[in-house]
Every structure is written in C-alpha cells, then in structure tokens.
C-alpha positions as CSV (number, residue, x, y, z in Angstrom):
1,X,160.6,128.8,293.8
2,X,162.4,127.5,296.9
3,X,164.1,124.8,294.9
4,X,165.1,127.4,292.3
5,X,166.7,129.6,295.1
6,X,168.5,126.6,296.4
7,X,170.0,126.0,292.9
8,X,171.0,129.7,292.8
9,X,172.7,129.5,296.2
10,X,174.6,126.4,295.0
11,X,175.7,128.3,291.8
12,X,176.8,131.3,293.8
13,X,178.7,129.2,296.2
14,X,180.4,127.4,293.3
15,X,181.2,130.8,291.7
16,X,182.6,132.2,295.0
17,X,184.8,129.1,295.4
18,X,186.2,129.4,292.0
19,X,186.9,133.1,292.5
20,X,188.8,132.4,295.8
21,X,190.9,129.7,294.2
22,X,192.1,132.1,291.5
23,X,192.8,135.0,293.8
24,X,189.4,136.7,293.3
25,X,190.2,137.6,289.6
26,X,187.2,138.3,287.3
27,X,186.0,135.6,285.0
28,X,187.7,135.5,281.7
29,X,187.3,133.6,278.5
30,X,190.5,131.8,279.1
31,X,189.3,130.6,282.6
32,X,186.5,128.3,283.5
33,X,183.4,130.3,284.6
34,X,181.1,128.9,287.2
35,X,180.2,125.4,286.0
36,X,177.2,123.4,287.2
37,X,176.6,119.9,285.9
38,X,172.9,120.6,285.8
39,X,172.5,122.8,282.8
40,X,168.8,123.4,283.5
41,X,169.6,124.6,286.9
42,X,172.1,127.1,285.5
43,X,169.5,128.4,283.1
44,X,166.9,128.8,285.8
45,X,169.4,130.4,288.1
46,X,170.3,133.0,285.5
47,X,166.7,133.7,284.8
48,X,166.0,134.4,288.5
49,X,169.1,136.6,288.6
50,X,167.9,138.6,285.6
51,X,164.3,139.1,286.8
52,X,165.4,140.4,290.2
53,X,168.1,142.6,288.7
54,X,170.8,140.8,290.6
55,X,174.2,141.7,289.0
56,X,176.4,139.6,291.2
57,X,177.3,137.3,288.3
58,X,178.1,140.2,286.0
59,X,181.2,141.3,287.9
60,X,182.6,142.8,284.8
61,X,179.7,145.2,284.2
62,X,181.7,148.2,285.3
63,X,185.0,147.2,283.8
64,X,186.1,149.6,281.0
65,X,187.2,147.6,278.0
66,X,188.9,149.1,275.1
67,X,186.9,147.7,272.1
68,X,188.8,145.5,269.8
69,X,188.7,146.9,266.2
70,X,188.8,143.4,264.7
71,X,185.6,143.6,262.7
72,X,185.5,142.5,259.1
73,X,185.2,144.9,256.2
74,X,184.6,144.3,252.5
75,X,186.1,146.1,249.5
76,X,184.1,147.2,246.6
77,X,184.2,144.0,244.7
78,X,182.5,142.3,247.6
79,X,185.6,140.4,248.9
80,X,185.7,140.3,252.6
81,X,189.0,141.6,254.1
82,X,190.0,141.0,257.7
83,X,191.5,144.1,259.3
84,X,193.8,143.7,262.2
85,X,194.6,146.6,264.6
86,X,196.6,146.8,267.7
87,X,194.5,146.8,270.9
88,X,195.1,148.1,274.3
89,X,193.4,146.8,277.5
90,X,193.2,148.6,280.7
91,X,194.6,147.0,283.8
92,X,192.1,144.5,285.2
93,X,189.9,144.3,282.1
94,X,189.1,141.0,280.7
95,X,191.0,139.9,277.6
96,X,189.6,137.4,275.2
97,X,191.8,134.5,274.2
98,X,193.2,134.2,270.7
99,X,190.6,131.4,269.9
100,X,187.8,134.1,270.1
101,X,189.8,136.8,268.4
102,X,190.6,134.6,265.4
103,X,186.8,134.4,264.7
104,X,186.5,138.2,264.7
105,X,184.7,138.2,268.0
106,X,185.1,141.1,270.5
107,X,184.0,141.7,274.1
108,X,181.0,144.0,274.3
109,X,180.3,145.8,277.6
110,X,177.3,147.9,278.6
111,X,175.8,149.0,281.9
112,X,174.2,145.6,282.4
113,X,177.2,143.4,281.8
114,X,179.2,141.7,279.0
115,X,178.7,139.4,276.1
116,X,180.4,138.7,272.8
117,X,179.9,140.4,269.5
118,X,181.0,139.6,266.0
119,X,180.6,142.0,263.1
120,X,181.0,141.4,259.4
121,X,180.6,144.1,256.7
122,X,179.8,143.5,253.1
123,X,180.1,146.0,250.2
124,X,177.0,146.6,248.1
125,X,178.7,144.8,245.2
126,X,179.0,141.6,247.1
127,X,177.2,138.8,245.3
128,X,175.4,136.0,247.2
129,X,174.1,133.4,244.7
130,X,172.5,135.0,241.7
131,X,171.9,138.4,243.4
132,X,174.1,141.3,244.4
133,X,173.3,142.9,247.8
134,X,173.0,146.3,246.0
135,X,169.7,145.0,244.5
136,X,168.1,145.3,247.9
137,X,167.7,149.0,247.5
138,X,165.5,148.7,244.4
139,X,163.8,145.4,245.4
140,X,162.7,146.7,248.8
141,X,160.2,149.1,247.0
142,X,158.3,146.0,245.9
143,X,158.1,144.7,249.5
144,X,155.7,147.6,250.3
145,X,152.9,145.4,249.0
146,X,153.2,143.3,252.2
147,X,151.9,146.1,254.4
148,X,150.9,148.9,252.1
149,X,153.6,151.3,253.3
150,X,156.7,152.5,251.7
151,X,159.8,150.4,252.5
152,X,163.4,151.3,252.0
153,X,166.4,148.9,252.4
154,X,167.4,151.0,255.4
155,X,164.1,150.1,257.1
156,X,164.7,146.4,257.2
157,X,166.2,144.4,260.1
158,X,167.0,140.7,259.4
159,X,166.8,138.4,262.4
160,X,168.0,134.8,262.8
161,X,168.5,132.9,266.0
162,X,170.5,129.9,267.2
163,X,168.8,128.5,270.2
164,X,169.3,125.7,272.8
165,X,166.1,124.0,271.7
166,X,163.2,124.0,269.2
167,X,160.2,125.2,271.2
168,X,159.1,128.8,272.0
169,X,158.8,128.2,275.8
170,X,160.8,129.8,278.5
171,X,163.3,127.0,278.6
172,X,164.5,127.8,275.0
173,X,167.4,130.2,275.2
174,X,168.9,132.0,272.1
175,X,172.6,131.7,272.7
176,X,173.4,133.4,269.4
177,X,171.3,136.3,268.0
178,X,172.1,137.4,264.5
179,X,170.9,140.7,263.0
180,X,171.7,142.2,259.7
181,X,170.8,145.6,258.1
182,X,171.7,148.0,255.3
183,X,173.7,151.0,256.3
184,X,175.6,153.6,254.2
185,X,176.0,151.3,251.1
186,X,177.0,148.4,253.2
187,X,175.3,145.3,254.4
188,X,176.2,144.7,258.1
189,X,175.9,141.4,259.9
190,X,176.1,141.4,263.7
191,X,176.1,138.3,265.8
192,X,175.7,138.4,269.6
193,X,176.7,135.4,271.7
194,X,176.5,134.6,275.4
195,X,179.2,132.5,277.1
196,X,176.9,131.6,279.9
197,X,173.3,132.5,281.0
198,X,174.3,135.4,283.1
199,X,175.3,137.4,280.0
200,X,171.9,137.1,278.4
201,X,170.5,140.3,279.9
202,X,173.4,142.4,278.7
203,X,173.0,141.0,275.2
204,X,169.2,141.8,275.3
205,X,169.9,145.3,276.5
206,X,172.2,145.9,273.5
207,X,169.6,144.4,271.1
208,X,166.8,146.5,272.5
209,X,168.6,149.6,271.4
210,X,169.3,148.2,268.0
211,X,165.8,146.9,267.1
212,X,163.9,150.0,267.7
213,X,165.8,151.8,264.9
214,X,164.0,149.7,262.3
215,X,160.4,149.5,261.2
216,X,160.4,146.0,259.5
217,X,161.5,142.7,260.8
218,X,162.6,140.1,258.2
219,X,162.7,136.4,259.1
220,X,162.1,132.9,257.9
221,X,159.4,131.4,260.1
222,X,160.1,134.2,262.6
223,X,156.4,134.9,263.1
224,X,156.0,131.6,264.9
225,X,159.5,131.0,266.2
226,X,162.3,133.6,266.2
227,X,160.3,136.7,267.4
228,X,158.1,134.8,270.0
229,X,161.4,133.4,271.4
230,X,163.0,136.8,271.6
231,X,159.9,138.4,273.1
232,X,159.8,135.7,275.8
233,X,163.4,136.4,276.7
234,X,162.8,140.2,276.9
235,X,159.8,139.6,279.2
236,X,161.6,137.1,281.4
237,X,164.6,139.5,281.7
238,X,162.5,142.4,282.9
239,X,162.3,144.5,279.7
240,X,158.6,144.0,279.3
241,X,156.5,143.0,276.3
242,X,156.5,146.3,274.4
243,X,160.2,146.4,273.5
244,X,159.5,146.6,269.8
245,X,156.4,146.3,267.6
246,X,157.7,145.9,264.0
247,X,155.8,145.1,260.8
248,X,156.8,141.6,260.1
249,X,158.0,140.2,256.7
250,X,158.1,136.4,257.3
251,X,159.3,134.9,254.0
252,X,158.4,131.4,254.8
253,X,154.8,132.0,253.8
254,X,155.4,133.4,250.3
255,X,158.0,130.7,249.8
256,X,155.4,128.0,250.5
257,X,152.9,129.8,248.3
258,X,155.3,129.9,245.4
259,X,157.3,126.7,245.7
260,X,154.9,124.2,247.3
261,X,154.9,121.0,245.2
262,X,157.7,122.3,242.9
263,X,160.5,122.0,245.5
264,X,161.1,118.9,247.7
265,X,161.3,121.2,250.7
266,X,160.7,124.8,251.7
267,X,163.5,124.8,254.2
268,X,165.7,127.9,253.7
269,X,168.8,125.9,252.9
270,X,166.9,124.1,250.1
271,X,165.2,127.2,248.7
272,X,168.5,129.0,248.5
273,X,170.2,126.2,246.7
274,X,167.4,125.5,244.2
275,X,166.2,129.0,243.5
276,X,168.8,131.5,244.7
277,X,172.0,129.9,243.3
278,X,173.6,129.6,246.8
279,X,175.8,126.7,247.5
280,X,177.0,126.1,251.1
281,X,180.4,124.5,251.5
282,X,181.3,122.6,254.7
283,X,178.2,124.2,256.4
284,X,177.3,123.2,260.0
285,X,173.6,122.2,259.9
286,X,171.5,124.3,262.1
287,X,170.3,121.2,264.0
288,X,173.8,120.7,265.3
289,X,174.2,124.3,266.7
290,X,172.7,123.5,270.2
291,X,175.0,120.4,270.5
292,X,178.1,122.5,269.7
293,X,177.1,125.2,272.1
294,X,176.6,122.6,274.9
295,X,180.0,121.2,274.0
296,X,181.4,124.7,274.5
297,X,179.7,125.1,277.9
298,X,181.3,121.8,278.9
299,X,184.9,122.3,277.8
300,X,185.1,126.1,277.2
301,X,186.7,125.6,273.8
302,X,185.1,128.1,271.4
303,X,186.6,126.7,268.2
304,X,183.6,124.5,267.2
305,X,181.4,127.6,267.4
306,X,183.2,129.1,264.3
307,X,181.0,126.9,262.1
308,X,177.8,128.1,263.9
309,X,178.8,131.7,263.4
310,X,179.3,131.1,259.7
311,X,176.0,129.1,259.3
312,X,174.1,132.0,261.0
313,X,175.8,134.5,258.8
314,X,174.9,132.7,255.6
315,X,171.3,132.4,256.8
316,X,171.1,136.2,257.0
317,X,172.7,136.7,253.6
318,X,170.2,134.3,252.2
319,X,167.3,136.2,253.8
320,X,168.6,139.3,252.1
321,X,168.7,137.4,248.8
322,X,165.1,136.2,249.4
323,X,164.0,139.7,250.1
324,X,165.5,140.7,246.8
325,X,163.8,137.8,245.0
326,X,160.3,138.6,246.4
327,X,160.8,142.4,245.9
328,X,161.7,141.8,242.2
329,X,158.6,139.7,241.8
330,X,156.4,142.3,243.3
331,X,158.0,144.9,241.1
332,X,156.9,142.8,238.1
333,X,160.4,141.9,237.1
334,X,160.0,138.1,236.6
335,X,161.9,137.2,233.4
336,X,163.8,140.5,233.4
337,X,167.3,141.3,234.5
338,X,168.7,139.1,237.3
339,X,165.4,137.4,238.0
340,X,164.7,134.5,235.6
341,X,161.2,133.4,234.7
342,X,160.4,130.2,236.6
343,X,160.8,127.1,234.4
344,X,158.1,124.9,235.9
345,X,154.5,125.7,234.8
346,X,153.1,125.1,238.3
347,X,155.6,127.5,239.8
348,X,154.6,130.2,237.3
349,X,151.0,129.7,238.2
350,X,151.6,129.7,241.9
351,X,153.8,132.8,241.6
352,X,150.9,134.5,239.8
353,X,148.4,133.4,242.4
354,X,150.7,134.8,245.1
355,X,151.1,138.1,243.2
356,X,147.3,138.4,242.8
357,X,146.9,137.8,246.6
358,X,149.4,140.6,247.2
359,X,147.3,143.0,245.1
360,X,149.4,142.8,241.9
361,X,146.7,141.5,239.6
362,X,148.2,142.9,236.3
363,X,151.6,141.3,237.1
364,X,149.8,138.1,237.9
365,X,147.9,138.0,234.7
366,X,151.1,138.3,232.7
367,X,152.4,135.2,234.3
368,X,149.1,133.3,233.8
369,X,149.3,134.2,230.1
370,X,152.8,132.8,229.9
371,X,151.7,129.6,231.7
372,X,148.7,129.1,229.5
373,X,150.9,128.9,226.4
374,X,153.4,126.4,227.8
375,X,153.2,123.0,226.0
376,X,154.1,121.1,229.2
377,X,151.4,122.3,231.5
378,X,151.0,119.7,234.3
379,X,147.7,118.6,235.8
380,X,148.3,120.5,239.0
381,X,149.1,123.7,237.1
382,X,146.0,123.3,234.8
383,X,143.7,122.8,237.8
384,X,145.2,125.6,239.8
385,X,144.8,128.1,237.1
386,X,141.3,126.8,236.1
387,X,140.1,127.1,239.7
388,X,141.4,130.7,239.8
389,X,139.6,131.5,236.5
390,X,136.4,129.9,237.7
391,X,136.4,132.1,240.8
392,X,137.2,135.2,238.7
393,X,134.4,134.4,236.2
394,X,136.8,133.7,233.3
395,X,134.9,130.7,232.0
396,X,136.5,130.7,228.6
397,X,140.0,129.9,229.8
398,X,138.7,127.7,232.7
399,X,136.9,125.4,230.3
400,X,139.9,125.3,228.0
401,X,142.2,124.4,230.9
402,X,139.8,121.6,232.1
403,X,139.6,120.2,228.6
404,X,143.4,120.1,228.4
405,X,143.4,118.4,231.8
406,X,141.1,115.6,230.8
407,X,143.3,114.9,227.7
408,X,146.4,114.3,229.8
409,X,147.4,110.6,230.2
410,X,146.7,109.3,233.6
411,X,149.7,108.1,235.7
412,X,149.6,104.5,236.9
413,X,147.7,104.2,240.2
414,X,146.6,107.9,240.0
415,X,143.3,109.4,239.4
416,X,142.0,113.0,239.5
417,X,138.5,113.3,238.3
418,X,138.1,117.0,239.3
419,X,138.4,118.3,235.7
420,X,135.7,115.9,234.6
421,X,133.4,116.9,237.4
422,X,134.0,120.6,236.7
423,X,133.2,120.1,233.0
424,X,130.1,118.1,233.9
425,X,128.8,121.0,236.1
426,X,129.7,123.6,233.5
427,X,127.8,121.8,230.7
428,X,124.8,121.0,233.0
429,X,124.3,124.4,234.6
430,X,125.8,126.9,232.2
431,X,125.0,125.4,228.8
432,X,122.2,123.0,229.7
433,X,123.9,120.4,227.5
434,X,122.9,117.4,229.6
435,X,124.3,114.8,227.1
436,X,127.9,116.3,227.3
437,X,127.5,116.7,231.1
438,X,126.6,113.0,231.4
439,X,129.6,111.9,229.4
440,X,132.0,113.8,231.8
441,X,130.1,112.7,234.9
442,X,130.2,109.0,233.8
443,X,133.9,109.2,233.1
444,X,134.5,110.6,236.5
445,X,132.4,107.8,238.0
446,X,134.3,105.2,236.2
447,X,137.6,106.6,237.3
448,X,136.5,106.6,240.9
449,X,135.3,103.0,240.6
450,X,138.5,101.7,239.0
451,X,140.8,103.4,241.4
452,X,143.3,100.8,242.8
453,X,142.8,101.9,246.4
454,X,139.0,101.9,246.2
455,X,138.7,99.3,248.9
456,X,140.5,101.6,251.4
457,X,138.4,104.8,250.7
458,X,137.9,107.3,253.4
459,X,134.4,108.5,254.5
460,X,135.0,111.6,252.4
461,X,135.8,109.6,249.3
462,X,132.8,107.4,249.7
463,X,130.6,110.5,250.0
464,X,132.2,111.8,246.8
465,X,131.5,108.5,245.0
466,X,127.9,108.6,246.1
467,X,127.6,112.2,244.8
468,X,128.9,111.1,241.4
469,X,126.3,108.3,241.2
470,X,123.6,110.9,242.2
471,X,124.8,113.3,239.6
472,X,124.8,110.7,236.8
473,X,121.2,109.6,237.7
474,X,120.0,113.2,237.8
475,X,121.5,113.9,234.4
476,X,119.9,110.7,233.0
477,X,116.6,111.9,234.3
478,X,117.0,115.3,232.7
479,X,117.9,113.8,229.4
480,X,114.8,111.5,229.6
481,X,112.5,114.4,230.4
482,X,114.0,116.4,227.6
483,X,113.5,113.6,225.1
484,X,110.0,113.0,226.3
485,X,109.1,116.7,225.9
486,X,110.5,116.6,222.3
487,X,108.4,113.4,221.6
488,X,105.2,115.2,222.6
C-alpha cells in the first residue's frame, strides 16, 4: 500500500504543478489533465482515491454546468436527426471542445464529480436489420419463459461495456458503459465515458440510480463478463456489492444452443450479420477499443473514440434485435411474420430443443415435425432429434431417424457409427431380433476398424472399439443359443 500511496503523491504533485502553470484553472477537455506515463499507477491512484472518498481530483464536482441539449432524436420513420440548441455556460464552468460536441457528447455533473454522457433516441419505427424496434413490446412477452415472470419492454435494461482489458479482475476498467432501454415509445441509448480514472466514481453513481429502475439485465456474455466487471467496480469504489440484483437474460447461451454448428461463430457481430440481417459499415472492431482509448489518454484527441461510440451503440441495438428474435421464438412465431423459419435442418432441430428446454414443448414439437419432413436432413440433425426422441420414449420416430442416418453416404475420412450402435441396441433389447442387431453391430465394428485415424485412437476410442467387439461376440452367442434351442 505504501508504494501505492507514493504513486498517489506523485500524481497529486503532478496535478498541482499543472494547475499552477495554468493559473489554477479547473481541468477542461481542451487542456491536458494530469498525465502520468505509468498508466497502471494512474488507475491504482484513482482506485485509492475512490475508496477513501477523496475528491481532490474531482475539482469540478460542485461546478454548476448548464446541460447541453445536444442529444439525438429520431422521427417516426426511424431516421435519426441531430438537434442543435444554443447553450449557456456559467462563468468558471468547464466547456467541452467542439470535438466532443460533434459526437453528441455532453458533460454530466453530479455530487461526486463529472463524466461524459452521450444519448441517442430511436423512434419505435426504426428498423435494425430485419426487425423494427417496436417489435420489442410484443416479443418481450415471450422472454417471460426465461424466469417464469411477466416481462414488458419497459422492464429491460441492455448493458454493453468497452473496457481496458479482457479479464474480470480489478485491473480491468470499463471506460465506456453503454445502457439502452425502452421509454415512452422510444428506444434510448446512453453511453457514459470517463476521460480519466478520477471520473469513474461519478459515472458509477449515475449508473447506480439508473440500474435500479429495471428488473431485467440484457447482455451478451454478460453473466461471466460485463456484470462481474461492473460489480467489481461498484465494490472498489465504495458502493458495495448490493447495488442491483437483476434477473439476467444472457443471450449468448441461447445463441449457442440454437446456432452451434450452423454458424461459423457465435460472436454477436457474426450472429447479427448471418441471422438478424444487420450489416456494419466501417465498424471499429471491439478488440481495438482499448487501444483507441489509450491513444486518447496519451494525446487527448477524442476523435478516434467516435468509432468506439458507434460500435457500442450498434451492439446495443443488436441486443435489442436479439431479444426480439428469441421473444418471437418463445411466442411460437417461427415462420410467421417477420421471423422466418430457419433454413438449415440442424438449426430447426436445435431451436426446437432449446424451446423444449425453455418449457415450450408444443412449439418445439411443431419444429421437430417440420425438420422430420425435410429431404436434406443432415447426419447431425438426424442424430440430435433421434437422441431427443429416445429420451422421450418416442421410439417410432427415433428408429426411423436412425435408419435414415445409416443410409446417408459417408464423407471421406469421416465415420459416425452411433446410429448403427443405437439400432443394434434397439433390435437386441427391444425386439429381441439378434440377427438384425448383429448386422448393425458388425457394421459399426467395421467402420471403427477402417477409420483412417485408427492408429491414433484415444483411450476412449479404444475402449469403444473393445465394447463393439464384446457386443458382436455377445450377439453371436445369443444367436447360437437361440438356434440350439430351436434344434432341440
């Protein structure tokens, strides 16, 4: 801790020196705030300051700033319009330079200090990909299946962070926090940004008041990243661990359930392009956001952050579209209205499996029936649905699906003997037809023996091969005893 205090003292000395050289004026966006070559030391210093409640670095906390009414609004056809109004600033209050104002950013002040805030408003008719934001009102009813409680669009808060790193430890700081919510027939996006670590506590104080007005948190991988990061920052800045206890809707998990194996990636940017009809133009990759923020800390030029604002904004719009997508699915609207029926058989089956897991058995069965009739059922789709039917006791369809699977031509170098093994077990144990069971068991054994990678089998694969040999011998023995009994 002593080394941390020494770093704090160096930071304060540096800040005091800068203030005296400029006549003691408050820090402004057009001037250089305290700058320390050691970024880690700056972060640690601000953390110590926040925990102890030291407000020396927040010298603007008591300044009264006339809020700039430069937020964005959207007309009824969804087009965003930028509204410019004249602003007045009281003497001595900080004024943001034009480079910030051009991005629609304003200075936000509360009892703790200052930070920057950008607000964008979208009309209900705004279309993002294949969905209109107005669909969120109806689709949100289906989202009740996640927690068994009634959900309205006005109960949802979308959260997306841009952070200085990838982990969830104390050293990872969210320099931009985006939230979005439905309010009075509008979809509102707010993005809070800190210009230096000392502004973090003021930003968190603002967010604390916002969050508690909503019952549900909507994220993409937020259960393991976004919310743990935010909770850490609240704790480290003295707000405690009980700031907010929302019901979480993390759409990464249903996305993986539905699109695993049918999409090359379940990253949000890939899902939105392949399934939501969203195309990003000149988008700043999220992986570059920390680099651009560090660049801003070094040269105080905010212009590169415009792309980060836009990237974060699209992320939240896409999360709204994803909420609409899953809400429609849970409402049983696949193939109806704006929600097309999935084209790939495996995606239809996986969607049905997810719906069944969410307690929507009837809606799931409708999709299973559609998949069963498709002429291009893939091996994975057949095996997935057959496994589900076996578990549910629907042997008629399970056997039919396994028989379709064994008839599919094998791809070069590939081998999946599971359908043969399932049929062997079915004929042996259910029908006592040992001859048919032996045919399927021997076929599975031959497939395993002829596999091109047989010489590099794992211990598990060797055990499975031994089990196939054992099964074949057992069936031969049963057939022999059966023939012997008939002979006597």
